[in-house]
C-alpha positions as CSV (number, residue, x, y, z in Angstrom):
1,M,8.4,9.7,6.8
2,G,9.1,10.2,3.1
3,S,11.0,7.0,2.6
4,S,10.0,3.7,1.0
5,I,10.8,0.1,1.9
6,T,11.6,-2.7,-0.6
7,P,10.9,-5.9,1.4
8,D,13.0,-9.0,1.1
9,I,11.2,-12.3,0.5
10,A,10.4,-12.8,4.2
11,G,9.0,-9.3,4.4
12,L,6.9,-9.9,1.3
13,R,5.5,-13.1,2.8
14,A,4.7,-11.3,6.0
15,L,3.0,-8.5,4.2
16,S,0.9,-11.0,2.1
17,H,-1.5,-11.3,5.2
18,P,-4.5,-9.1,4.6
19,V,-4.7,-8.0,8.2
20,R,-1.1,-6.8,8.2
21,L,-1.5,-5.0,5.0
22,R,-4.6,-3.2,6.3
23,M,-2.8,-2.3,9.5
24,L,0.1,-0.9,7.7
25,T,-2.3,1.2,5.5
26,L,-4.1,2.5,8.5
27,L,-0.8,3.5,10.3
28,R,0.4,5.3,7.1
29,G,-2.9,7.0,6.5
30,E,-4.1,7.8,9.9
31,G,-0.9,7.9,12.0
32,P,0.3,6.1,15.1
33,A,-2.1,3.8,17.0
34,T,-2.1,1.2,19.7
35,A,-2.9,-2.5,19.3
36,T,-6.3,-1.8,21.1
37,T,-7.2,1.0,18.6
38,L,-6.3,-1.1,15.6
39,A,-8.2,-4.1,17.0
40,Q,-11.3,-1.9,17.3
41,R,-10.9,-0.6,13.7
42,L,-10.3,-4.0,12.3
43,G,-12.8,-6.0,14.3
44,L,-10.0,-8.2,15.9
45,N,-9.0,-9.1,19.4
46,T,-6.0,-7.3,20.8
47,G,-3.9,-10.5,21.1
48,A,-4.2,-11.1,17.3
49,T,-3.5,-7.4,16.6
50,S,-0.4,-7.5,18.8
51,Y,0.9,-10.5,17.0
52,H,0.5,-8.9,13.6
53,L,2.1,-5.7,14.8
54,R,5.1,-7.7,16.0
55,Q,5.4,-9.3,12.6
56,L,5.3,-6.0,10.8
57,A,7.9,-4.5,13.2
58,Q,10.2,-7.6,12.8
59,H,10.3,-6.9,9.0
60,G,10.8,-3.1,9.3
61,F,7.4,-2.0,8.1
62,I,6.5,-0.3,11.5
63,E,8.2,0.8,14.6
64,E,7.4,1.7,18.2
65,D,6.5,5.4,18.6
66,A,8.6,6.2,21.8
67,D,7.1,9.6,22.0
68,R,3.7,8.3,22.9
69,G,2.2,5.9,25.3
70,N,3.3,4.4,28.6
71,A,4.1,1.0,30.1
72,R,0.6,-0.2,29.4
73,D,0.0,1.2,25.9
74,R,2.5,0.7,23.1
75,W,2.0,3.0,20.2
76,W,3.1,2.0,16.7
77,R,3.8,4.0,13.5
78,A,4.7,3.3,10.0
79,A,8.4,3.3,9.4
80,H,8.1,4.2,5.7
81,A,5.6,6.2,3.5
82,S,5.4,3.4,0.8
83,T,6.3,-0.1,0.0
84,R,8.1,-0.9,-3.3
85,T,8.4,-4.3,-4.7
86,D,11.3,-5.7,-6.7
87,F,10.2,-9.1,-8.2
88,R,13.5,-9.6,-9.9
89,A,15.3,-9.9,-6.6
90,R,17.1,-13.2,-5.9
91,G,15.0,-15.8,-3.9
92,V,11.6,-14.3,-4.9
93,V,9.3,-17.1,-5.7
94,D,6.3,-16.7,-8.0
95,S,3.9,-18.0,-5.4
96,D,5.1,-15.5,-2.9
97,V,4.7,-12.7,-5.3
98,E,1.2,-13.9,-6.3
99,A,0.1,-14.1,-2.7
100,Y,1.3,-10.5,-1.9
101,L,-0.1,-9.0,-5.1
102,T,-3.5,-10.8,-4.5
103,T,-3.6,-9.2,-1.1
104,V,-2.8,-5.8,-2.5
105,V,-5.4,-6.1,-5.3
106,L,-8.1,-7.0,-2.7
107,L,-7.1,-4.1,-0.5
108,Y,-7.1,-1.7,-3.5
109,A,-10.5,-2.9,-4.7
110,D,-12.0,-2.5,-1.2
111,R,-10.7,1.1,-1.0
112,M,-11.9,2.0,-4.5
113,R,-15.4,0.5,-3.7
114,A,-15.6,2.6,-0.6
115,A,-14.4,5.7,-2.4
116,V,-17.0,5.3,-5.1
117,S,-19.8,4.8,-2.6
118,E,-18.7,8.0,-0.8
119,M,-18.5,10.1,-3.9
120,P,-22.1,11.5,-3.8
121,F,-21.4,12.8,-0.2
122,L,-18.1,14.5,-0.9
123,P,-17.9,18.4,-0.8
124,P,-18.5,19.7,-4.4
125,P,-14.8,20.7,-5.0
126,W,-13.7,17.1,-4.2
127,R,-16.3,15.3,-6.4
128,T,-14.4,15.9,-9.7
129,V,-10.7,15.8,-8.8
130,G,-10.3,12.0,-8.9
131,T,-10.3,9.5,-11.8
132,L,-10.9,5.8,-12.4
133,S,-9.5,5.9,-15.9
134,D,-7.5,3.4,-17.9
135,W,-5.3,3.6,-21.0
136,E,-3.9,0.8,-23.1
137,V,-0.8,1.5,-25.1
138,R,1.5,-0.7,-27.0
139,L,5.0,-0.7,-25.6
140,T,8.2,-2.7,-25.4
141,P,9.3,-4.0,-22.0
142,A,12.0,-1.2,-21.9
143,R,9.4,1.5,-22.7
144,A,6.9,0.1,-20.2
145,E,9.5,0.2,-17.5
146,A,10.4,3.8,-18.3
147,L,6.8,4.7,-18.3
148,V,6.2,3.2,-14.8
149,K,9.3,4.9,-13.5
150,K,8.3,8.3,-14.9
151,L,4.7,8.0,-13.4
152,A,6.2,7.0,-10.0
153,E,8.5,10.0,-10.1
154,V,5.6,12.4,-10.8
155,I,3.6,10.9,-7.9
156,E,6.6,11.1,-5.5
157,E,7.3,14.8,-6.5
158,A,3.8,15.7,-5.3
159,E,4.2,17.8,-2.1
160,D,1.9,17.6,0.8
161,A,-0.3,20.7,1.1
162,D,-0.4,22.5,4.4
163,S,-3.8,24.0,4.0
164,D,-7.2,23.7,5.8
165,D,-8.8,22.3,2.7
166,A,-6.1,19.6,2.1
167,R,-7.1,16.0,2.5
168,P,-5.4,12.6,2.0
169,F,-5.6,11.7,-1.7
170,V,-4.9,8.1,-2.7
171,V,-3.0,7.4,-5.9
172,N,-2.7,3.7,-6.9
173,L,-0.4,3.0,-9.9
174,N,-1.4,-0.2,-11.6
175,A,0.5,-1.0,-14.8
176,Y,0.7,-4.5,-16.3
177,P,0.6,-6.4,-19.6
178,R,-3.0,-6.9,-20.7
179,P,-4.2,-10.3,-19.5
180,G,-5.2,-13.0,-21.9
181,Q,-3.0,-12.2,-24.8
182,P,-1.0,-14.9,-26.5
183,W,2.8,-15.0,-26.0
184,G,5.3,-16.6,-28.3
185,E,7.9,-19.0,-27.0
186,E,10.7,-16.5,-27.8
187,E,9.1,-14.0,-25.4
188,Q,8.9,-16.3,-22.4
């Protein structure tokens, strides 16, 4: 599952629902699950969970895991390792992008809050390997795009370790123009 998906506008709208994005995150991070398992994890009823799973499957984010389950229990797995977005695609509306990005930001913030609260309880070797750092550099649009591409390449080149002390390690790449700055009319 090393591939990524770039959703079309309908997929972007579907993924804008917080429950669906959390489900996809769980399936990617923890592996295949049933609607019942996900319902328990997310505090939902199985009917709502099944509905959201069908929506994710319809847009290609997840697929049925035919190697597991039986007639009663359908197992689902993530179809891709990551989701990429292309906001320059035809038909993408700013409100759709904003809804999706708002959902992503809320999910990231929740995960970061949980990570920070767990830091004191991590084994000593894991307490110092992460970072919540930020940099601000002055770039042209072309240089900013090149930087983001290079950072994504570095992350994608990281190979999974097959060792007893290996654990899932989350990397969020957030790169954007600093909010609140004035823009001239020629730039818009």
